[in-house]
C-alpha angles and dihedrals in degrees: 000000000000116000093232096057122104089234089059092048091050092046091051094047091045090052090050090051090051094045091053092052099241090132136354095211116099091203093052090046092053092049093047091047091052090049092050090049092049094244117146106211099169106131091003109080089162090083091061117087121236120258088252091056090052091049090053091053091043090056090047092052092049090052093232089189118077117261135179112294095022095123093052092046091048091052091048094048094044090050090053089047092051092052091048092048091051089053090049096042096126089061095060095243123199127189110236137189134006098000088063094050095037092234096135141147138186093281097048114133128205106257119197129174117211131183124222137128090223125052096195096079091050091047090051092049090050091052090048098044107033133060116224139052124302128226114193125190140155112246098182138346089273101039138058122187128211115193116196111204107204138116087310119022115241118197116197118193111200116206128179115276090247089065094067091103097039123104111247116221130211115242087208100054104010089231127122111281113246108239141186132194122228090256091052091047092049089055091048094050 
């Protein structure tokens, strides 16, 4: 895909939308990216990149390859994650995604999955424990997302309590999300 093509521009913008946690749906990210770029794709799906093209750009944005300062950034982000997980302990938090694998970049957020049938107690705990503003939105019927905008962004995906034993899947790759409990994270930090 050539960098100057509209497909590339949409793929890159969609990957940025995904990496910043505004949605976890590749399809929604592609449509929003096209809208932001002023591209009308109704009736012309050929302008939209494939999911694979968006995934390639997503990996590029996250800086999947190691770069200088990665170890320090990983330690910093995992430390933020550990503090957040301690604050959210009663909601069975698990760290998910790139902080578990170590494939991080400068725009990497802290991503935590929690399990509760009510979002209000988690929202209240976030307001009590974290500095910064909160954005709350429903991503799917079975998931609500709280995004804490502070010095380091923390994205908390809230799933029903019955999902504690389920495998969580990445909307980017379709694979099982790598995850880590607070105890495992404490040992890693």
